[in-house]
N, C-alpha and C positions, 0 to 999 in steps of 0.2 A: 321546852322540849316535850315531845309526846312520850307517853308512858308505854312500855312493853313489859308484859308479864312473862317471865321465864318459867317453863314447866317445873313444877315442884319436884318431879322425879329426877330432874337434871342435877348432877352434882358439880358444883363449881369449885375447882381446886386452883387457887392462884399461886401455884408453884412458880409459874412464869408470870410475866406482867400482863399478858394478853390471853384471853380465851376466845376461840372461834367456835361459833355454834351454827347449826343449820336451822331452817325454818321450822322443822319438826320439833325443835327444842323450845319453841316459844308458843304462847297461846294466841298470838295475833297474826293476822295476815300482813304481808309486806306490800301488798298491791298498791296501797295508797301512799307509800313512802317514797320520797325522792332518793335517788342514788347518793349515798354519802350523808344521808340525814342523821344528825346526832339525836340520841334518845336517852331517856332515863329508864333503866332496867330495874324491875322489882323481882326479887327472888327470896322466897320465905320472908324473913324480916329485914333483909338487906337491900340496899340500893347501890346501883352502879351507873356509870355512864358508858357510852359507846356509840357505834354507828352501824348502819345497815346499808346494803346495796342490793336491791331486788334485781338489778340488771347484771350482776356479776355472774360469770360462768363458773365460779367456784361453788361447790356444794355448801361450804360453810361461808355464808355471806352475812353473818351477824357477828360483830366484833364487840366484846365486852371488856371493859377496863376496870381495874380495881381502884376506882376513885369516885368521888361525888362532886368534884370541882366542875365548873363550867368548861365547855370544850376548849376555848382558847386559853384559859388559865391552866388547864391540864397540859395542853400541848406546849405552851411556852415554858412552864416550869420543868417539864420532863426533858425538853431540849437542853435547858441549862444544866440539868443534872447529868445528862449523858456527856456533854462536853466537859463538865467539871471532872467527871470520872477519868476521862482520857488525860486531862492535865495532871491528875493525881498519880497516874501510873507512868508519866513521862512521855505520853504519846499525844500531845496536844496539837501537833502540827502535821506530820506525815503519818496519817493513820486513818482507819475507819472511825469517824467521829460519832456517827449514829448508825445503829445496827438494827433497824426495824423492830420486830416484836421483842427482841431481847432487851431493848432499851425502853419498851413500853410505847413505841411509836410505829405501829404497824404500817408497812409500806414506805417508810421514810429511811432513805439511805444517804449518808453524807460521808464523802471521802476527802480528806485534806491532803494537799500537795504543797510544794514549796511556793508556787506562784498562783494558786487558786484552790478553791474547794468546790467539788462537784456534787450537786444535790439532785436526788431522784425522788419523786413522789409517785407511788404506785397503788394507792388506795383512794377510793372516792371520798372517804371521810377526811383524810388529810388534804386531798386536793382542793377541797372547798376553802382551805386556808393557805393556798400556795403562796400568795403574795406576802401575807403576814409571816409565814414561816421563813421565807427567804430573807425578808427584812430583819427578822429577829436573829437569825443565825448570823447575818452580816454584822450585827452589833456585837456579836460574841467572838468572832474570829478576825484575825489580822490580815485577811486576804480577800480577794474578790470571790463572792459566791456565785456560781454558775448553775442555773437550773437546766437540767438536761432530761428531757422526757424519753423514757425507755418504752418504745412502742410494744415490744413483746409483752411486758407486764401490764401496761396500761390497757391493752386490748382485752385482757382477762376481766378487767373491771368495766369494760366498755367506756373508757375515758378517752376524750379527744387528745390528740398529740399536737401540742402547740409548737410554734417555732422556737427552737432552743436558743438560749443565750450563746453568744459567740465565745468559743474556747480560744485561749492563747494558741499561737501557732505551734508552740512546743510546751508540753507540761513537764515541769521539773520536779523530780522526786528524790528524796534522800531517805535511805533505809539502811540501818546498821552501818552508817558512815560510807555507804556506796552512793554514787551519784548516777541518776538515770535521767534521760531526756526522751520523751515519747511524743511523736508528732500527733497533732490533734485528730487526724483521720483515723489513726490506729487506736487512739484513746476512745474515740466515739464508738468504734466497732468492737473493741475487746476490753479496754480498761487496763488497770494495773491491780495486781493481787497482793495485798498485805497479809493474807490469811496464813501463809506458811512462814512468816517472818521469824517467829521464835524457833521453828524447826530448822530453818536454814542456818541460824546462828548456832543452834545446838550441834548440828552436823559438822559445822566448821570446827567447833571446839573439840568434838569427838575425834576428828581426824588429827588435830594437833596433839591430843592426849596420847594417841597411839605411839607417837615418836617415830613412826615409820617414814621412810623416804618414798612416797608414792609418786611415780613418774607420770602416769597417764590417767586422765579422768574423762568421763563421758556424761554429758548433761542432755538427757532425752526429753523431748517436748519442751525445749528450752524457753520459748517465747522471747523475753528480752535478755535472758542470760543470767538471771538472779542466782540460781543454784550454782552454776559454774563459776561465777565470780567468788562465791564463798569457798569453793574448792581451791581456787588459785590462792586466795588469801591464807588458806590453811596450809599451803606449802606444796600442793600438787603442781608438778612442773608444767604440764600442758593439758589443756582441756579441749575436747571436741564438743561443739554445741550443735544439736540436731533439732530441726523442726520442719514440718511440711510447708509452713508459710515462709515467705521470702523475708526473713529477719536478718539477713546478712549484714546490711548496713547498720541496723540497730545494735546488733551484738558487737560488731567491730568498733563502733563508736563507744560503747560502754567499756570494752576492753581498754581502749585508748584513754578515755576520761578517768578511768580508775587505775591507771598506771600498770596495766597488764599487757601492753602491746607486744605482739610476737609470742604470746604464751597460749594462744587459743585460735581455733579456726571454726568456721561455721559451715555446715553441710545442710543443704535443703533437700529433704527427702521424706517420704513416708517412713515413720520410725520402724515399722515392721519390716519393710523392704530393706531399710538400712541395716538392720540387725542381720537379716539373711545374707546380705552381701558381705558384711564384715566377718561373719562366721565362715563363709566360704573362702575368704581371704586369709583366715587364720588370725585375725586381729583380736587382741585382748586388751583389757583395761584393769587398772588397779582399783579405781573408785568409780562407781556408777550411780547416778541419780536418775530416777524415773518418776516424773510428776505429770502424768497425762491429764487431759481434760476429762470431765465426767463421762464414764462409760454407759451410764443409764440415767434417765430422768424420772423413771417411775418403777414401781415394784414389779410390774409385769415384765420388765426387761432385765431383772436382776440375774436370772440364770445366764443370759447371754453375756452380761457384764462380768460375772465370775469366770466364765469360759474365756473371755477376752483377756482378763488379767493373767490367767494361767498360761495362755498362749504367749503373752508378752514376756512374762518372767522366765518361762522355759527357754526362750530365745536369749534373754539377757544372761542367764546362768551359763550359757555355752561360751561366753566370752569374758568372764570375770576371772582374774588371776587368783591363784592360791594365796590366801591371806588378805584378799581384797575386802572392800567394804561396799555395801549396797544400801542406798536409801530408797525405800519404797514409799511413795507419797500418793495420796488419793484425795479427790474432792467429790467422790461419788457418794451422795447422801445415803443411798439405799444399801451400801456395803459397809458393814461394821468393821471395826479394827480387827476383831477376831477373824472375820471372814477374809479380810485382806491378808492377814498373817497365814491363814491356812492355804490361800492361793500361792503365796510365796513358798511356803514349806513344801507343798506338793510339787511345785516346779523345781525346787532344789533336789528333791528325791529323784525326779525323772532324770536329772543330770548326775546322779551319784555324788551329791554334795552334802556336806554337813554344814549347817548354819547355826549361829548363835544370835539370838535377839539381844542387842546391846543398848538400844535406846528406843523410846516411844515418845509421841507427842500429839497434841491436838492443836486447834487454832490459837492464834495469838491473843494477847490480852485485850486488844481493841475489838475483838469479836467475842464479847462475853456470852456465856451460856448460863442458864439457870440450873441445869442438871445435865448429866451425861446423856440421858435419853432424849434430850431436846432435838427437834428437827433442825435447829440452827447449828447443832454440833455435827459438822459434816467433814471436817478436815482430819485426816489420819496420816501419821508419819511413823515409819518403822525402819530402824537401822540394824543391819546384820553384818557380822563377821563371817566370812565365807572360807570354808576349808574343803579341799578335795579328798575324797576317801580313796587314797591309793597307798 
């Protein structure tokens, strides 16, 4: 491996397992390096390994790992460690089995399901070992490993998109004793989200602990219906599932397969329009869950995202019953938990409501983070008890 000198003024803090640097942080030019070439890095008296990608559109195109092992020894041992950790926490099958930087494997994502495991490789350094990685993971898990190239992320690294392995017609998932089945076309386009698993479970337990007889629930941005199913199991009598995508068949199949037939219905509509229509009809609900897709992808859109959240929750608070419970969930990385809480609080005030924050949460155990400030810590969950000031 070729040697690269890291500028002595650069401070390397391995609080996380991976450090990303820019070319200005090194003493050498990357012009002669191949995309994904592994290197030995020297910094003061220390040595590290890593890789570079001069073709990457990322400003930080130098990856430094806190190890002196050879590339494949490092990759194989780190994969084994990541999967072993999931087995230790009881998430060895249906879970995110490898989580990129936070597992020391930048660009590597592995999600396990009942009948397959889907592997994504999104950095040039890892892509050079794509066949070895797939084979090694196959030896560690008891299901077929399917390599699925994600064009969006591979384009950033200027990596080619190869023909993907064939997915099963239906991907089977088990989460907190619920059974899901997602057709391959939907899985390829959207995927399945384990990241709020612990929060869905917590919210279900919270509803049970109140001892209240909640009759009506609302699951906004429902996707496959995961939050709403937890509401039903908690004892909410009937749940309305809303999404702008045509998820009617998926949601009703999940109601039936989990023994909740007749206790829920799906509405296809833009959530903001749905809320306006229901407010004008005088409709209200006892329990509402709101888990929208990310409202911004970069800090430049943060102001618009905050405005969007306030607009959304201002509408929601117009239709929640006295004594009701709200779950406000977010996957917007640029919005902190405190900022989400402030959005909800301001929206409640606009509706002359008093709210109590009664539960909080971050992402599940299979999405580990090294510290709260980590960019990989993107999931927020806040639960509120709602009272009307009358």
